[in-house]
C-alpha positions, 0 to 999 in steps of 0.5 A: 421661881426667878421668873415668878419673882421678877414678874412680881417685882415688876408689878409692885417693887415696893410692896412688902409682900413682894419682898416676903415673896423674895425671902420665901423663894430664897428659903425654898430654893437655897441653891439660888439664894444668893442669885435671887438676892443679887437679882433683887438688889440689882433690879432695885438699884437699876430702877434708881441708876439705869445707866450703871453698866456694871449693875446691868452686868451683875444682874446678867451674871446672876440671871446666867447663874440661874440659867435664865438665859433670856433675861441674862441676854437682855441684861448683857445687851443693856450693859454692852449698849452702855459700854460696848468695850466691856470685856466681862460683858462680852465674856458672860454673853459668850459663856451664855451662848456656849451653855446653849451650844451656840459655839459660833456665836460664843466664839464671836463674843469671846473674841470680842472679850479677848480683844477688849481684855487680853489679860483675862485668862477666862477668855482664852479658856472658854474660847479654847473650849468653844473652838474644841466643841466647834471641831477646831482643835488647832485653834483650841491649842493656840488658846492653850499656848497663850493661856499657858503663859498667863495662867498655868492652872487654867491652861492645865484644865484646857489641856485636859479638855483637849487631850482627855486620854492623855491627861488620864495617862491612857497613852504610853510613850511612843503613842502620843498624838503627834498632830502631823509632827512626825515620830518625835512627838515630845520634840513636836510638843516642845516646839508648840510650847505644850508639855505632854504629861503621861504616866 
């Protein structure tokens, strides 16, 4: 639906029938209503202001939310061409790669996002998830340790992803994973800055 709307907008952006088409799509696909309107607004705005980096990023975010990965990739590339150090564009592109299970590419993008915006907790959260999916649990834990200092809620979500059985109370005292730290797993956890939680 979004592709069809985009094609119609490209052909004749000022045609009132195209605008009616957009409204019809919003009614037929209510879950995409906001994104379709955002796409339309951004595209119209960018026709008049092609150099507005934040508008390219908003357009990319809307395409990504609609799972239109090709258009989202192009829009993020345009945003980064205008402002190569924009952390939010690198973050969005990293989430896009992660959605497609391209974890290596996602890690590169998210590392760039982190370098350009080191205070954004989302970069640590998604980077931790990507490392975990890529089989690099130790690196995922490093992201958790940093995240735990800046956003406890996001840190908890990442912890639960790293140790899902532990977060559900599946381990008993004495059965906590030690990660090679020996028998005193709680002491090891304190050394790493990790607060084990169990029932």
